[in-house]
N, C-alpha and C positions, 0 to 999 in steps of 0.2 A: 504493499499499500504506499509505504514511504517512497519506494522507487517510482511508482506510478505518479505520485504527487510531484516528485522532482522532475519527471519528464514533462508533466503538464506545465509546470512553472517555466521550464526552459522554452517550451513551445510558445507560451504566452509572451515571453520576453522577445522571442524572434518575431512574432507577429507584430508586437508593439514597435520593434525597431524598424521593421519593413514599413509599417504605417507611417512612422515618423519620417522615414526616408522619402516615401511617396509625397507626404505633405511638404517636405522641404523642396523636393523637385517641382511641385506645383507652384510654390512661392517663387522659386528661381525662374520658372517659365514666365510667370506674370511680370516679374521685374525686367527680364530680358526683352519681353515684348514691348514694354514701355521704353526701354533704352534703345533697342535696335529697330523697332518698327517692322516694316515689311522689307527693308533693304537686305537683310541677311537671314538666312534660314538657320535653324539650330536644333540640336537634339540634347536632352538632359537625362542623365541616368546616374542616380546616387551621387548627385552633386558634381558630376563631370559633364562639362558642356562641350559639344562638338559643333563648330561653326562650319556651315556649308554654303555653297553657291558661288556666285561671281560678283565682284565689286569693280568699280571703275578705276581705282587707284590704290597705291600702297598706303596712302593716308586713310582711305576708307577701311582698308584691312586692319591697319593698326588701331584705329579707332574702335572697331568692332571688338578686337581682342581686349583692349583696355577696358571697354565698358563691361564686357562679360566678367573680367577679373574683379570688378568693383562690386559685384552682386554678392550679398550675404549668402553663405552656404555653399558657394562654389569652391570646390577643392582642386579642380584642374580644368584647363581650357585647351582643347585640341583644335588646331586650325587647319582646315582643309579648304580654305577659301581660295578661289582663283581670281587673279587680277585680269581684267579685260586688256587685250592688246590693241594698240593704236593701229592706224592704217599701215604705217611703216615708220621707221626710225626718224626719217626726215620730218614727217608730219608731227611726230612727238616732240622733236627738237624745236620746231617752230612754235609749238604751243608753250614749251618750257621757256623759250626766249621771251615770249609775250608775258609770261607770268613774272619773269625777272624784271623786265622793263616797267611793268605796271606796279611794282613794289614801290610805295610812296618814298621810301628813303634810299632808293637806288639813284645815285647822282652821277654827274659827269666825272666825279673823282673816284668812282668805283669802276671796277672792270671784272666781269664774270664770263668765263669761257665754258661752253657746254659741249659735251660729247654724249651721244646715245648709242648704245649697242644692245640690240634685242630688248629695247624698252628700259634698260638699266642706264640711269643718268649719272654721269660723272661731272662734277663742277670743280673748277679751279679759278684762280685769279686773286684779286686784291680788293679789300673793302676798308673803309675808313674807321668803322666801329665794329667790335666783336659781335654785337647782337644781330647785325645784318646777316651774318653767316647763317645763324640758326633760323631766322625768319625766312630767308630765301629758300633754304632747304624745305621748310614747312610748306611754303607756297608751291614749290616745284612738286612736292610729294602729292599735291592734290590734283595735278594734271592727269587727265584721263589717259590711261595706257602706260603710265609710269610704273614700272615693276619694282624699282629700288632707287635710292638716292645716296650717293657718296660724295663727300666734299673734301677738297684740299685747299679751300679758300683761306687765305691768310689775312690777318689784320695788319694794316699799315701802322708803323710806329707813330706815336703821338709826338709831334715835333713842331715847334713854333715856326722854324725856318721853312719846313715843308708846307705848312699851312699858308704862309705868305706867298710861297711860289705858286701854289694852286690858285690862290685868288688872283695873283698878278697874271698868270697864264690865261685863266678863264676871261679876265677883262680884256687882255690884249688880243686873244684869238677871236672871241665872239664880238669884240668891238671893232675888229678890222672889217673894212668894207667887203672883203672877199667872203667872210663868213657871217656877216651881220644878219642875213635872212635866216640862218640856222638857229640863232639864239632864241627865237620865239617858239621853237618846237617844243612839244611836251617832252620829248626825249632827244635832246641835241645829239648829233651823231659822233662828235669827236669827244673822247674821254681822256682825261688828264690824270695819270697815275704818278704820284711823286713819292719817292722813297729815298730819304737821306740825300736829297738834292739831285737824285737822278730821275729823269722824266721818261715815262713810256706814253706815247700817243697811240691810242687804240680806237677802233671804230671805222667809220667809212667816210670817204670824201668823193666828190664828183669828178675829179680829174687829177692828173699828175701835178698840175700847177698848184692846186689846192694842197696836195700832200707836201710838196716842197715848201709852200708858204707857211704851213703850220709848223713844220720842223724849223724853219728859219726863225719864226717868232719865238719858239721854245729855246733854241740855242742862244738867242740874243737877250733872254730874260735874266736879270740879275740873280745870282744864287744858284743857277742851274749848272751842275757839274757834267752832265752828259744827257744825251737824248737817244732813246730807242724808238724809231718811227715804224710802228706796226700798222699804220693806217692802210686800209684797203680801198682801192679805187673802184667805184662803180657798184658797190654792194648795198 
């Protein structure tokens, strides 16, 4: 009789545990539906969440994973999400470039280069403030078709002399009659990257004459130690 009672108690504990697990999974599902909506499919079993389906970008994928991990009662998250591919790498690169140019703090004193291979985006270049690197990566990760984002963007050193050179060059280049019409553009095409007195001119110009003119202005500006003219004609 005692043995029978013990078996009955064990069974009741198992049932109670299973009921609690079922209740927890139900609560997890309800929370996930609120957090993820219809964008991501998921399965829940004993606190383990499996994310399924297709999303537009790596940002959407990471967001779904992070939201699932925030839910009370979740013990593990398995990611089987697939990121949609863009039409081709060229199209993805163009959209990434737009995302960078539209970043409000991306200025003529910054320069970001983009390479896309199989939807994987590699960024490099120079920016004037460290927060720009993080925010540019975040914006790029939201572009449809982006599978991953890696960055080797470096922050330019804070230097009063470099700041004066930047200001002087911007004033002289965009104040020159040859380039004056470019100054009013939302994204002026000539970028001025200054690092310890050395200047790199990047971006695009309309002719070889403009390319040489910009370099001449840079070389004749007080405080400039050297000029690397990377301007591209006709792009």
